[in-house]
PyMOL commands that place a pseudoatom at each C-alpha (Angstrom):
pseudoatom trace, name=CA, resn=MET, resi=1, chain=A, elem=C, hetatm=0, pos=[35.364, 96.501, -235.019]
pseudoatom trace, name=CA, resn=THR, resi=2, chain=A, elem=C, hetatm=0, pos=[37.395, 97.834, -233.936]
pseudoatom trace, name=CA, resn=LEU, resi=3, chain=A, elem=C, hetatm=0, pos=[35.090, 100.140, -231.816]
pseudoatom trace, name=CA, resn=LEU, resi=4, chain=A, elem=C, hetatm=0, pos=[33.735, 97.274, -230.164]
pseudoatom trace, name=CA, resn=MET, resi=5, chain=A, elem=C, hetatm=0, pos=[36.076, 95.751, -229.612]
pseudoatom trace, name=CA, resn=THR, resi=6, chain=A, elem=C, hetatm=0, pos=[37.889, 99.253, -227.727]
pseudoatom trace, name=CA, resn=VAL, resi=7, chain=A, elem=C, hetatm=0, pos=[34.399, 99.632, -225.629]
pseudoatom trace, name=CA, resn=ALA, resi=8, chain=A, elem=C, hetatm=0, pos=[34.979, 95.718, -224.846]
pseudoatom trace, name=CA, resn=VAL, resi=9, chain=A, elem=C, hetatm=0, pos=[38.684, 96.446, -223.726]
pseudoatom trace, name=CA, resn=THR, resi=10, chain=A, elem=C, hetatm=0, pos=[37.275, 99.909, -221.627]
pseudoatom trace, name=CA, resn=SER, resi=11, chain=A, elem=C, hetatm=0, pos=[34.725, 97.995, -219.609]
pseudoatom trace, name=CA, resn=LEU, resi=12, chain=A, elem=C, hetatm=0, pos=[37.115, 95.611, -218.540]
pseudoatom trace, name=CA, resn=ARG, resi=13, chain=A, elem=C, hetatm=0, pos=[38.905, 98.712, -217.578]
pseudoatom trace, name=CA, resn=GLU, resi=14, chain=A, elem=C, hetatm=0, pos=[36.281, 99.573, -215.651]
pseudoatom trace, name=CA, resn=LEU, resi=15, chain=A, elem=C, hetatm=0, pos=[34.869, 96.827, -214.086]
pseudoatom trace, name=CA, resn=THR, resi=16, chain=A, elem=C, hetatm=0, pos=[39.029, 96.147, -213.170]
pseudoatom trace, name=CA, resn=ARG, resi=17, chain=A, elem=C, hetatm=0, pos=[38.668, 99.308, -211.297]
pseudoatom trace, name=CA, resn=ARG, resi=18, chain=A, elem=C, hetatm=0, pos=[35.330, 98.405, -209.007]
pseudoatom trace, name=CA, resn=ARG, resi=19, chain=A, elem=C, hetatm=0, pos=[37.050, 95.662, -206.455]
pseudoatom trace, name=CA, resn=ALA, resi=20, chain=A, elem=C, hetatm=0, pos=[34.777, 95.218, -204.366]
pseudoatom trace, name=CA, resn=ALA, resi=21, chain=A, elem=C, hetatm=0, pos=[31.582, 94.789, -205.799]
pseudoatom trace, name=CA, resn=LEU, resi=22, chain=A, elem=C, hetatm=0, pos=[34.362, 92.456, -208.013]
pseudoatom trace, name=CA, resn=PHE, resi=23, chain=A, elem=C, hetatm=0, pos=[34.637, 90.581, -204.739]
pseudoatom trace, name=CA, resn=PHE, resi=24, chain=A, elem=C, hetatm=0, pos=[31.174, 89.763, -203.664]
pseudoatom trace, name=CA, resn=VAL, resi=25, chain=A, elem=C, hetatm=0, pos=[29.541, 89.180, -207.173]
pseudoatom trace, name=CA, resn=PHE, resi=26, chain=A, elem=C, hetatm=0, pos=[32.824, 86.879, -207.219]
pseudoatom trace, name=CA, resn=PHE, resi=27, chain=A, elem=C, hetatm=0, pos=[31.655, 85.525, -203.590]
pseudoatom trace, name=CA, resn=LEU, resi=28, chain=A, elem=C, hetatm=0, pos=[28.040, 85.101, -203.705]
pseudoatom trace, name=CA, resn=PRO, resi=29, chain=A, elem=C, hetatm=0, pos=[28.050, 82.246, -205.900]
pseudoatom trace, name=CA, resn=LEU, resi=30, chain=A, elem=C, hetatm=0, pos=[30.037, 80.123, -203.852]
pseudoatom trace, name=CA, resn=VAL, resi=31, chain=A, elem=C, hetatm=0, pos=[28.176, 80.875, -200.508]
pseudoatom trace, name=CA, resn=PHE, resi=32, chain=A, elem=C, hetatm=0, pos=[25.280, 79.472, -203.010]
pseudoatom trace, name=CA, resn=PHE, resi=33, chain=A, elem=C, hetatm=0, pos=[26.673, 76.523, -203.368]
pseudoatom trace, name=CA, resn=LEU, resi=34, chain=A, elem=C, hetatm=0, pos=[28.340, 75.744, -201.183]
pseudoatom trace, name=CA, resn=ALA, resi=35, chain=A, elem=C, hetatm=0, pos=[24.925, 76.187, -198.169]
pseudoatom trace, name=CA, resn=ARG, resi=36, chain=A, elem=C, hetatm=0, pos=[23.840, 72.904, -200.469]
pseudoatom trace, name=CA, resn=ILE, resi=37, chain=A, elem=C, hetatm=0, pos=[26.911, 70.858, -200.879]
pseudoatom trace, name=CA, resn=ASP, resi=38, chain=A, elem=C, hetatm=0, pos=[25.440, 68.541, -199.013]
pseudoatom trace, name=CA, resn=VAL, resi=39, chain=A, elem=C, hetatm=0, pos=[22.670, 68.028, -201.980]
pseudoatom trace, name=CA, resn=PRO, resi=40, chain=A, elem=C, hetatm=0, pos=[24.844, 67.703, -204.959]
pseudoatom trace, name=CA, resn=TRP, resi=41, chain=A, elem=C, hetatm=0, pos=[21.324, 68.502, -207.825]
pseudoatom trace, name=CA, resn=GLN, resi=42, chain=A, elem=C, hetatm=0, pos=[20.755, 71.588, -205.548]
pseudoatom trace, name=CA, resn=ALA, resi=43, chain=A, elem=C, hetatm=0, pos=[24.772, 73.189, -204.751]
pseudoatom trace, name=CA, resn=LEU, resi=44, chain=A, elem=C, hetatm=0, pos=[24.832, 72.701, -208.759]
pseudoatom trace, name=CA, resn=ARG, resi=45, chain=A, elem=C, hetatm=0, pos=[21.975, 74.520, -209.904]
pseudoatom trace, name=CA, resn=PHE, resi=46, chain=A, elem=C, hetatm=0, pos=[22.391, 76.783, -206.629]
pseudoatom trace, name=CA, resn=LEU, resi=47, chain=A, elem=C, hetatm=0, pos=[25.685, 77.940, -207.800]
pseudoatom trace, name=CA, resn=ALA, resi=48, chain=A, elem=C, hetatm=0, pos=[24.631, 78.138, -211.414]
pseudoatom trace, name=CA, resn=LEU, resi=49, chain=A, elem=C, hetatm=0, pos=[22.654, 80.666, -210.072]
pseudoatom trace, name=CA, resn=GLY, resi=50, chain=A, elem=C, hetatm=0, pos=[24.757, 82.358, -208.358]
pseudoatom trace, name=CA, resn=VAL, resi=51, chain=A, elem=C, hetatm=0, pos=[26.813, 82.504, -211.192]
pseudoatom trace, name=CA, resn=GLY, resi=52, chain=A, elem=C, hetatm=0, pos=[23.741, 83.805, -212.736]
pseudoatom trace, name=CA, resn=TRP, resi=53, chain=A, elem=C, hetatm=0, pos=[23.005, 86.540, -210.657]
pseudoatom trace, name=CA, resn=ALA, resi=54, chain=A, elem=C, hetatm=0, pos=[26.692, 88.024, -210.593]
pseudoatom trace, name=CA, resn=ILE, resi=55, chain=A, elem=C, hetatm=0, pos=[26.413, 88.380, -213.773]
pseudoatom trace, name=CA, resn=ALA, resi=56, chain=A, elem=C, hetatm=0, pos=[23.499, 90.206, -214.597]
pseudoatom trace, name=CA, resn=THR, resi=57, chain=A, elem=C, hetatm=0, pos=[24.840, 92.516, -212.035]
pseudoatom trace, name=CA, resn=LEU, resi=58, chain=A, elem=C, hetatm=0, pos=[27.714, 93.515, -213.371]
pseudoatom trace, name=CA, resn=ALA, resi=59, chain=A, elem=C, hetatm=0, pos=[26.557, 93.721, -216.530]
pseudoatom trace, name=CA, resn=LEU, resi=60, chain=A, elem=C, hetatm=0, pos=[23.568, 95.519, -215.136]
pseudoatom trace, name=CA, resn=PHE, resi=61, chain=A, elem=C, hetatm=0, pos=[26.264, 97.673, -213.937]
pseudoatom trace, name=CA, resn=SER, resi=62, chain=A, elem=C, hetatm=0, pos=[28.129, 98.367, -217.087]
pseudoatom trace, name=CA, resn=HIS, resi=63, chain=A, elem=C, hetatm=0, pos=[25.173, 99.571, -218.821]
pseudoatom trace, name=CA, resn=VAL, resi=64, chain=A, elem=C, hetatm=0, pos=[23.459, 102.046, -216.123]
pseudoatom trace, name=CA, resn=GLY, resi=65, chain=A, elem=C, hetatm=0, pos=[27.841, 103.286, -215.840]
pseudoatom trace, name=CA, resn=ALA, resi=66, chain=A, elem=C, hetatm=0, pos=[28.378, 103.816, -219.344]
pseudoatom trace, name=CA, resn=ARG, resi=67, chain=A, elem=C, hetatm=0, pos=[24.498, 105.654, -219.575]
pseudoatom trace, name=CA, resn=SER, resi=68, chain=A, elem=C, hetatm=0, pos=[25.909, 109.058, -219.867]
pseudoatom trace, name=CA, resn=LEU, resi=69, chain=A, elem=C, hetatm=0, pos=[29.113, 107.774, -222.036]
pseudoatom trace, name=CA, resn=ASP, resi=70, chain=A, elem=C, hetatm=0, pos=[27.362, 106.233, -224.693]
pseudoatom trace, name=CA, resn=HIS, resi=71, chain=A, elem=C, hetatm=0, pos=[24.646, 109.622, -224.980]
pseudoatom trace, name=CA, resn=GLY, resi=72, chain=A, elem=C, hetatm=0, pos=[27.785, 111.363, -225.705]
pseudoatom trace, name=CA, resn=LEU, resi=73, chain=A, elem=C, hetatm=0, pos=[29.590, 108.918, -228.248]
pseudoatom trace, name=CA, resn=CYS, resi=74, chain=A, elem=C, hetatm=0, pos=[26.469, 108.173, -230.253]
pseudoatom trace, name=CA, resn=VAL, resi=75, chain=A, elem=C, hetatm=0, pos=[25.661, 112.258, -230.367]
pseudoatom trace, name=CA, resn=ILE, resi=76, chain=A, elem=C, hetatm=0, pos=[29.468, 112.423, -232.331]
pseudoatom trace, name=CA, resn=GLY, resi=77, chain=A, elem=C, hetatm=0, pos=[28.259, 108.913, -234.339]
pseudoatom trace, name=CA, resn=ALA, resi=78, chain=A, elem=C, hetatm=0, pos=[29.068, 105.650, -232.717]
pseudoatom trace, name=CA, resn=SER, resi=79, chain=A, elem=C, hetatm=0, pos=[27.168, 102.962, -233.337]
pseudoatom trace, name=CA, resn=PRO, resi=80, chain=A, elem=C, hetatm=0, pos=[24.731, 102.354, -230.633]
pseudoatom trace, name=CA, resn=THR, resi=81, chain=A, elem=C, hetatm=0, pos=[25.374, 98.540, -232.456]
pseudoatom trace, name=CA, resn=ALA, resi=82, chain=A, elem=C, hetatm=0, pos=[29.104, 98.170, -230.818]
pseudoatom trace, name=CA, resn=LEU, resi=83, chain=A, elem=C, hetatm=0, pos=[28.556, 99.918, -227.675]
pseudoatom trace, name=CA, resn=PHE, resi=84, chain=A, elem=C, hetatm=0, pos=[25.768, 97.695, -226.476]
pseudoatom trace, name=CA, resn=PHE, resi=85, chain=A, elem=C, hetatm=0, pos=[27.567, 94.335, -228.142]
pseudoatom trace, name=CA, resn=GLY, resi=86, chain=A, elem=C, hetatm=0, pos=[31.126, 95.338, -226.429]
pseudoatom trace, name=CA, resn=ARG, resi=87, chain=A, elem=C, hetatm=0, pos=[30.518, 95.878, -223.523]
pseudoatom trace, name=CA, resn=GLN, resi=88, chain=A, elem=C, hetatm=0, pos=[27.947, 91.833, -223.846]
pseudoatom trace, name=CA, resn=LEU, resi=89, chain=A, elem=C, hetatm=0, pos=[31.535, 90.917, -224.578]
pseudoatom trace, name=CA, resn=ALA, resi=90, chain=A, elem=C, hetatm=0, pos=[32.967, 91.925, -222.164]
pseudoatom trace, name=CA, resn=ILE, resi=91, chain=A, elem=C, hetatm=0, pos=[30.644, 90.150, -219.663]
pseudoatom trace, name=CA, resn=ILE, resi=92, chain=A, elem=C, hetatm=0, pos=[31.157, 87.394, -221.277]
pseudoatom trace, name=CA, resn=THR, resi=93, chain=A, elem=C, hetatm=0, pos=[34.888, 86.569, -221.196]
pseudoatom trace, name=CA, resn=THR, resi=94, chain=A, elem=C, hetatm=0, pos=[34.939, 88.122, -217.443]
pseudoatom trace, name=CA, resn=GLY, resi=95, chain=A, elem=C, hetatm=0, pos=[31.727, 85.118, -216.495]
pseudoatom trace, name=CA, resn=LEU, resi=96, chain=A, elem=C, hetatm=0, pos=[33.587, 82.388, -218.622]
pseudoatom trace, name=CA, resn=ALA, resi=97, chain=A, elem=C, hetatm=0, pos=[36.494, 83.915, -216.740]
pseudoatom trace, name=CA, resn=MET, resi=98, chain=A, elem=C, hetatm=0, pos=[34.641, 83.237, -212.823]
pseudoatom trace, name=CA, resn=ALA, resi=99, chain=A, elem=C, hetatm=0, pos=[32.140, 79.606, -214.311]
pseudoatom trace, name=CA, resn=SER, resi=100, chain=A, elem=C, hetatm=0, pos=[35.766, 78.313, -215.338]
pseudoatom trace, name=CA, resn=VAL, resi=101, chain=A, elem=C, hetatm=0, pos=[37.064, 78.300, -211.424]
pseudoatom trace, name=CA, resn=TYR, resi=102, chain=A, elem=C, hetatm=0, pos=[33.702, 77.007, -209.877]
pseudoatom trace, name=CA, resn=PHE, resi=103, chain=A, elem=C, hetatm=0, pos=[34.060, 74.782, -212.959]
pseudoatom trace, name=CA, resn=VAL, resi=104, chain=A, elem=C, hetatm=0, pos=[37.059, 73.369, -211.585]
pseudoatom trace, name=CA, resn=LEU, resi=105, chain=A, elem=C, hetatm=0, pos=[35.586, 73.767, -207.529]
pseudoatom trace, name=CA, resn=VAL, resi=106, chain=A, elem=C, hetatm=0, pos=[33.275, 71.948, -209.098]
pseudoatom trace, name=CA, resn=ALA, resi=107, chain=A, elem=C, hetatm=0, pos=[35.391, 69.412, -210.136]
pseudoatom trace, name=CA, resn=ALA, resi=108, chain=A, elem=C, hetatm=0, pos=[37.622, 69.676, -207.046]
pseudoatom trace, name=CA, resn=THR, resi=109, chain=A, elem=C, hetatm=0, pos=[34.658, 68.357, -204.950]
pseudoatom trace, name=CA, resn=GLN, resi=110, chain=A, elem=C, hetatm=0, pos=[31.782, 66.734, -206.507]
pseudoatom trace, name=CA, resn=ASP, resi=111, chain=A, elem=C, hetatm=0, pos=[31.399, 63.865, -208.439]
pseudoatom trace, name=CA, resn=VAL, resi=112, chain=A, elem=C, hetatm=0, pos=[29.403, 64.207, -211.024]
pseudoatom trace, name=CA, resn=PRO, resi=113, chain=A, elem=C, hetatm=0, pos=[28.896, 62.169, -213.428]
pseudoatom trace, name=CA, resn=ARG, resi=114, chain=A, elem=C, hetatm=0, pos=[28.663, 63.975, -216.617]
pseudoatom trace, name=CA, resn=LEU, resi=115, chain=A, elem=C, hetatm=0, pos=[31.356, 66.673, -215.624]
pseudoatom trace, name=CA, resn=PRO, resi=116, chain=A, elem=C, hetatm=0, pos=[31.039, 67.894, -218.806]
pseudoatom trace, name=CA, resn=ALA, resi=117, chain=A, elem=C, hetatm=0, pos=[27.308, 68.985, -218.190]
pseudoatom trace, name=CA, resn=VAL, resi=118, chain=A, elem=C, hetatm=0, pos=[28.666, 70.865, -215.172]
pseudoatom trace, name=CA, resn=ALA, resi=119, chain=A, elem=C, hetatm=0, pos=[30.722, 73.394, -218.159]
pseudoatom trace, name=CA, resn=LEU, resi=120, chain=A, elem=C, hetatm=0, pos=[27.379, 73.537, -220.630]
pseudoatom trace, name=CA, resn=LEU, resi=121, chain=A, elem=C, hetatm=0, pos=[25.446, 74.942, -217.876]
pseudoatom trace, name=CA, resn=LEU, resi=122, chain=A, elem=C, hetatm=0, pos=[27.860, 77.314, -216.540]
pseudoatom trace, name=CA, resn=ILE, resi=123, chain=A, elem=C, hetatm=0, pos=[28.308, 78.624, -219.880]
pseudoatom trace, name=CA, resn=THR, resi=124, chain=A, elem=C, hetatm=0, pos=[25.036, 78.696, -221.132]
pseudoatom trace, name=CA, resn=THR, resi=125, chain=A, elem=C, hetatm=0, pos=[24.269, 80.966, -217.527]
pseudoatom trace, name=CA, resn=VAL, resi=126, chain=A, elem=C, hetatm=0, pos=[27.033, 83.324, -218.965]
pseudoatom trace, name=CA, resn=LEU, resi=127, chain=A, elem=C, hetatm=0, pos=[25.425, 83.672, -221.488]
pseudoatom trace, name=CA, resn=VAL, resi=128, chain=A, elem=C, hetatm=0, pos=[21.450, 84.081, -220.249]
pseudoatom trace, name=CA, resn=SER, resi=129, chain=A, elem=C, hetatm=0, pos=[23.461, 86.514, -217.662]
pseudoatom trace, name=CA, resn=ALA, resi=130, chain=A, elem=C, hetatm=0, pos=[24.926, 89.595, -219.362]
pseudoatom trace, name=CA, resn=PRO, resi=131, chain=A, elem=C, hetatm=0, pos=[21.827, 90.496, -221.639]
pseudoatom trace, name=CA, resn=LEU, resi=132, chain=A, elem=C, hetatm=0, pos=[19.711, 89.990, -219.099]
pseudoatom trace, name=CA, resn=GLY, resi=133, chain=A, elem=C, hetatm=0, pos=[21.033, 92.209, -216.890]
pseudoatom trace, name=CA, resn=ALA, resi=134, chain=A, elem=C, hetatm=0, pos=[21.814, 94.305, -220.204]
pseudoatom trace, name=CA, resn=LEU, resi=135, chain=A, elem=C, hetatm=0, pos=[17.501, 94.508, -220.302]
pseudoatom trace, name=CA, resn=VAL, resi=136, chain=A, elem=C, hetatm=0, pos=[17.262, 94.975, -216.381]
pseudoatom trace, name=CA, resn=SER, resi=137, chain=A, elem=C, hetatm=0, pos=[18.706, 98.500, -216.473]
pseudoatom trace, name=CA, resn=LEU, resi=138, chain=A, elem=C, hetatm=0, pos=[17.112, 99.622, -219.117]
pseudoatom trace, name=CA, resn=VAL, resi=139, chain=A, elem=C, hetatm=0, pos=[14.170, 98.875, -216.879]
pseudoatom trace, name=CA, resn=VAL, resi=140, chain=A, elem=C, hetatm=0, pos=[15.470, 99.777, -213.637]
pseudoatom trace, name=CA, resn=PRO, resi=141, chain=A, elem=C, hetatm=0, pos=[18.288, 102.898, -214.324]
pseudoatom trace, name=CA, resn=ARG, resi=142, chain=A, elem=C, hetatm=0, pos=[19.748, 102.262, -211.212]
pseudoatom trace, name=CA, resn=GLU, resi=143, chain=A, elem=C, hetatm=0, pos=[22.516, 99.926, -209.787]
pseudoatom trace, name=CA, resn=LEU, resi=144, chain=A, elem=C, hetatm=0, pos=[20.895, 99.150, -206.369]
pseudoatom trace, name=CA, resn=GLU, resi=145, chain=A, elem=C, hetatm=0, pos=[16.928, 98.871, -207.863]
pseudoatom trace, name=CA, resn=GLY, resi=146, chain=A, elem=C, hetatm=0, pos=[18.214, 97.154, -210.761]
pseudoatom trace, name=CA, resn=ALA, resi=147, chain=A, elem=C, hetatm=0, pos=[20.603, 94.423, -208.739]
pseudoatom trace, name=CA, resn=LEU, resi=148, chain=A, elem=C, hetatm=0, pos=[17.622, 94.198, -206.443]
pseudoatom trace, name=CA, resn=ALA, resi=149, chain=A, elem=C, hetatm=0, pos=[15.217, 93.009, -208.905]
pseudoatom trace, name=CA, resn=LEU, resi=150, chain=A, elem=C, hetatm=0, pos=[18.069, 90.574, -209.922]
pseudoatom trace, name=CA, resn=LEU, resi=151, chain=A, elem=C, hetatm=0, pos=[17.447, 88.830, -207.336]
pseudoatom trace, name=CA, resn=SER, resi=152, chain=A, elem=C, hetatm=0, pos=[14.097, 88.784, -207.009]
pseudoatom trace, name=CA, resn=ILE, resi=153, chain=A, elem=C, hetatm=0, pos=[14.127, 87.329, -210.142]
pseudoatom trace, name=CA, resn=MET, resi=154, chain=A, elem=C, hetatm=0, pos=[17.094, 85.064, -209.400]
pseudoatom trace, name=CA, resn=ALA, resi=155, chain=A, elem=C, hetatm=0, pos=[14.422, 84.224, -205.973]
pseudoatom trace, name=CA, resn=LEU, resi=156, chain=A, elem=C, hetatm=0, pos=[11.595, 83.442, -207.893]
pseudoatom trace, name=CA, resn=GLN, resi=157, chain=A, elem=C, hetatm=0, pos=[13.967, 80.882, -209.395]
pseudoatom trace, name=CA, resn=LEU, resi=158, chain=A, elem=C, hetatm=0, pos=[14.481, 79.325, -206.770]
pseudoatom trace, name=CA, resn=LEU, resi=159, chain=A, elem=C, hetatm=0, pos=[10.825, 79.546, -204.866]
pseudoatom trace, name=CA, resn=VAL, resi=160, chain=A, elem=C, hetatm=0, pos=[8.470, 78.883, -207.213]
pseudoatom trace, name=CA, resn=ASP, resi=161, chain=A, elem=C, hetatm=0, pos=[7.289, 74.656, -207.978]
pseudoatom trace, name=CA, resn=PRO, resi=162, chain=A, elem=C, hetatm=0, pos=[9.249, 73.961, -211.220]
pseudoatom trace, name=CA, resn=SER, resi=163, chain=A, elem=C, hetatm=0, pos=[6.199, 71.195, -212.254]
pseudoatom trace, name=CA, resn=ASP, resi=164, chain=A, elem=C, hetatm=0, pos=[3.853, 74.452, -212.798]
pseudoatom trace, name=CA, resn=ALA, resi=165, chain=A, elem=C, hetatm=0, pos=[4.349, 75.142, -217.119]
pseudoatom trace, name=CA, resn=ALA, resi=166, chain=A, elem=C, hetatm=0, pos=[4.857, 79.253, -216.045]
pseudoatom trace, name=CA, resn=THR, resi=167, chain=A, elem=C, hetatm=0, pos=[8.027, 78.768, -214.667]
pseudoatom trace, name=CA, resn=LYS, resi=168, chain=A, elem=C, hetatm=0, pos=[9.466, 77.605, -218.022]
pseudoatom trace, name=CA, resn=LEU, resi=169, chain=A, elem=C, hetatm=0, pos=[8.234, 81.876, -219.239]
pseudoatom trace, name=CA, resn=LEU, resi=170, chain=A, elem=C, hetatm=0, pos=[12.005, 82.787, -216.223]
pseudoatom trace, name=CA, resn=PRO, resi=171, chain=A, elem=C, hetatm=0, pos=[14.979, 82.946, -218.332]
pseudoatom trace, name=CA, resn=LEU, resi=172, chain=A, elem=C, hetatm=0, pos=[17.061, 80.728, -215.948]
pseudoatom trace, name=CA, resn=TRP, resi=173, chain=A, elem=C, hetatm=0, pos=[14.748, 78.192, -216.328]
pseudoatom trace, name=CA, resn=SER, resi=174, chain=A, elem=C, hetatm=0, pos=[17.625, 75.709, -218.735]
pseudoatom trace, name=CA, resn=THR, resi=175, chain=A, elem=C, hetatm=0, pos=[19.844, 75.490, -215.020]
pseudoatom trace, name=CA, resn=ARG, resi=176, chain=A, elem=C, hetatm=0, pos=[17.052, 73.306, -214.283]
pseudoatom trace, name=CA, resn=GLU, resi=177, chain=A, elem=C, hetatm=0, pos=[16.947, 71.030, -216.634]
pseudoatom trace, name=CA, resn=LEU, resi=178, chain=A, elem=C, hetatm=0, pos=[20.912, 71.148, -217.181]
pseudoatom trace, name=CA, resn=SER, resi=179, chain=A, elem=C, hetatm=0, pos=[22.420, 70.382, -214.220]
pseudoatom trace, name=CA, resn=ALA, resi=180, chain=A, elem=C, hetatm=0, pos=[19.780, 67.334, -213.146]
pseudoatom trace, name=CA, resn=TYR, resi=181, chain=A, elem=C, hetatm=0, pos=[21.110, 66.370, -217.112]
pseudoatom trace, name=CA, resn=ALA, resi=182, chain=A, elem=C, hetatm=0, pos=[24.686, 66.622, -214.954]
pseudoatom trace, name=CA, resn=ILE, resi=183, chain=A, elem=C, hetatm=0, pos=[23.811, 64.987, -211.935]
pseudoatom trace, name=CA, resn=GLU, resi=184, chain=A, elem=C, hetatm=0, pos=[21.304, 62.180, -212.648]
pseudoatom trace, name=CA, resn=PRO, resi=185, chain=A, elem=C, hetatm=0, pos=[20.171, 59.795, -214.148]
pseudoatom trace, name=CA, resn=VAL, resi=186, chain=A, elem=C, hetatm=0, pos=[18.404, 60.751, -216.769]
pseudoatom trace, name=CA, resn=GLY, resi=187, chain=A, elem=C, hetatm=0, pos=[17.950, 61.155, -220.695]
pseudoatom trace, name=CA, resn=ALA, resi=188, chain=A, elem=C, hetatm=0, pos=[19.326, 62.663, -223.488]
pseudoatom trace, name=CA, resn=ASP, resi=189, chain=A, elem=C, hetatm=0, pos=[15.663, 64.435, -223.141]
pseudoatom trace, name=CA, resn=SER, resi=190, chain=A, elem=C, hetatm=0, pos=[16.154, 67.223, -220.271]
pseudoatom trace, name=CA, resn=LEU, resi=191, chain=A, elem=C, hetatm=0, pos=[19.713, 68.181, -222.126]
pseudoatom trace, name=CA, resn=TYR, resi=192, chain=A, elem=C, hetatm=0, pos=[16.715, 69.189, -224.815]
pseudoatom trace, name=CA, resn=ARG, resi=193, chain=A, elem=C, hetatm=0, pos=[14.964, 69.990, -223.126]
pseudoatom trace, name=CA, resn=GLY, resi=194, chain=A, elem=C, hetatm=0, pos=[16.966, 73.261, -221.336]
pseudoatom trace, name=CA, resn=MET, resi=195, chain=A, elem=C, hetatm=0, pos=[19.071, 74.013, -224.706]
pseudoatom trace, name=CA, resn=THR, resi=196, chain=A, elem=C, hetatm=0, pos=[15.853, 74.613, -225.923]
pseudoatom trace, name=CA, resn=HIS, resi=197, chain=A, elem=C, hetatm=0, pos=[15.146, 76.926, -224.004]
pseudoatom trace, name=CA, resn=PHE, resi=198, chain=A, elem=C, hetatm=0, pos=[18.681, 78.221, -223.428]
pseudoatom trace, name=CA, resn=VAL, resi=199, chain=A, elem=C, hetatm=0, pos=[17.899, 79.022, -227.553]
pseudoatom trace, name=CA, resn=ILE, resi=200, chain=A, elem=C, hetatm=0, pos=[14.769, 80.887, -226.975]
pseudoatom trace, name=CA, resn=ALA, resi=201, chain=A, elem=C, hetatm=0, pos=[15.453, 82.902, -223.509]
pseudoatom trace, name=CA, resn=LEU, resi=202, chain=A, elem=C, hetatm=0, pos=[18.821, 83.685, -225.269]
pseudoatom trace, name=CA, resn=THR, resi=203, chain=A, elem=C, hetatm=0, pos=[17.797, 85.266, -228.450]
pseudoatom trace, name=CA, resn=ALA, resi=204, chain=A, elem=C, hetatm=0, pos=[14.665, 86.946, -226.981]
pseudoatom trace, name=CA, resn=SER, resi=205, chain=A, elem=C, hetatm=0, pos=[16.821, 88.154, -223.766]
pseudoatom trace, name=CA, resn=VAL, resi=206, chain=A, elem=C, hetatm=0, pos=[19.585, 89.436, -227.197]
pseudoatom trace, name=CA, resn=LEU, resi=207, chain=A, elem=C, hetatm=0, pos=[17.318, 91.376, -229.109]
pseudoatom trace, name=CA, resn=ILE, resi=208, chain=A, elem=C, hetatm=0, pos=[14.319, 93.357, -226.172]
pseudoatom trace, name=CA, resn=ALA, resi=209, chain=A, elem=C, hetatm=0, pos=[18.311, 94.240, -224.761]
pseudoatom trace, name=CA, resn=TRP, resi=210, chain=A, elem=C, hetatm=0, pos=[19.445, 94.768, -227.940]
pseudoatom trace, name=CA, resn=ALA, resi=211, chain=A, elem=C, hetatm=0, pos=[16.477, 96.999, -229.816]
pseudoatom trace, name=CA, resn=ALA, resi=212, chain=A, elem=C, hetatm=0, pos=[15.692, 98.841, -225.993]
pseudoatom trace, name=CA, resn=SER, resi=213, chain=A, elem=C, hetatm=0, pos=[19.331, 99.931, -226.525]
pseudoatom trace, name=CA, resn=VAL, resi=214, chain=A, elem=C, hetatm=0, pos=[19.511, 101.406, -229.870]
pseudoatom trace, name=CA, resn=LEU, resi=215, chain=A, elem=C, hetatm=0, pos=[15.964, 103.087, -229.703]
pseudoatom trace, name=CA, resn=ARG, resi=216, chain=A, elem=C, hetatm=0, pos=[17.198, 105.138, -226.580]
pseudoatom trace, name=CA, resn=LEU, resi=217, chain=A, elem=C, hetatm=0, pos=[20.461, 106.160, -227.169]
pseudoatom trace, name=CA, resn=ARG, resi=218, chain=A, elem=C, hetatm=0, pos=[19.484, 106.925, -231.053]
pseudoatom trace, name=CA, resn=PRO, resi=219, chain=A, elem=C, hetatm=0, pos=[20.488, 110.715, -231.223]
pseudoatom trace, name=CA, resn=VAL, resi=220, chain=A, elem=C, hetatm=0, pos=[17.089, 112.910, -231.329]
pseudoatom trace, name=CA, resn=ARG, resi=221, chain=A, elem=C, hetatm=0, pos=[17.345, 114.905, -234.839]
pseudoatom trace, name=CA, resn=LEU, resi=222, chain=A, elem=C, hetatm=0, pos=[16.728, 119.102, -233.894]
pseudoatom trace, name=CA, resn=GLU, resi=223, chain=A, elem=C, hetatm=0, pos=[14.617, 120.779, -237.062]
pseudoatom trace, name=CA, resn=ALA, resi=224, chain=A, elem=C, hetatm=0, pos=[16.763, 123.748, -237.874]
pseudoatom trace, name=CA, resn=PRO, resi=225, chain=A, elem=C, hetatm=0, pos=[15.549, 127.024, -236.591]
pseudoatom trace, name=CA, resn=ALA, resi=226, chain=A, elem=C, hetatm=0, pos=[12.410, 128.835, -239.321]
pseudoatom trace, name=CA, resn=ALA, resi=227, chain=A, elem=C, hetatm=0, pos=[14.389, 131.564, -241.140]
pseudoatom trace, name=CA, resn=THR, resi=228, chain=A, elem=C, hetatm=0, pos=[13.478, 135.203, -239.724]
for i in range(1, 228): cmd.bond("trace and resi %d" % i, "trace and resi %d" % (i + 1))
show_as sticks, trace
zoom trace
């Protein structure tokens, strides 16, 4: 637990040093929101996807930037699990702070019938996006290429036909149901579908990213040289 908290605090400090990157990832969701502010349902969903891209990108930056350090720490006995979840805790903390700011913005500018559902939408988006960014960092181990890959995923979320069953395979499909529940006069079925998809996407993202991270950081045991 001590190592996990130390990694989380250190990761937060590393993120605050990248002020330009932080500015742009915090600013992008606002652009998404303002682009469709005249259509509340779309504005809310665009905002959620913007927050998702921002947090996933921060997670990507954090895990890619710490790769060499993590290898060294594991060699001297640090737990790969503590390293992974420590960085995730830092990203989620940052994401929840961002979500709080945008929740206040939505409350101040939109007449939302179910305002608590907006908070739920933003929180679930943050929780899925953090491990998603970590997972992409393992597949695309460079910041620029990884950020573009994440942007492609978010664009796909917007462009695909929502009635297509295959769209449920996308990690943030739940934003569609939760934003509809917040804005439109729909029943609890949308909330149930959104939360069910969130739980499945979160569980899959965390388990796959954590397992891949542990395997990547596992120290390689060298055989002792043969006696001569």
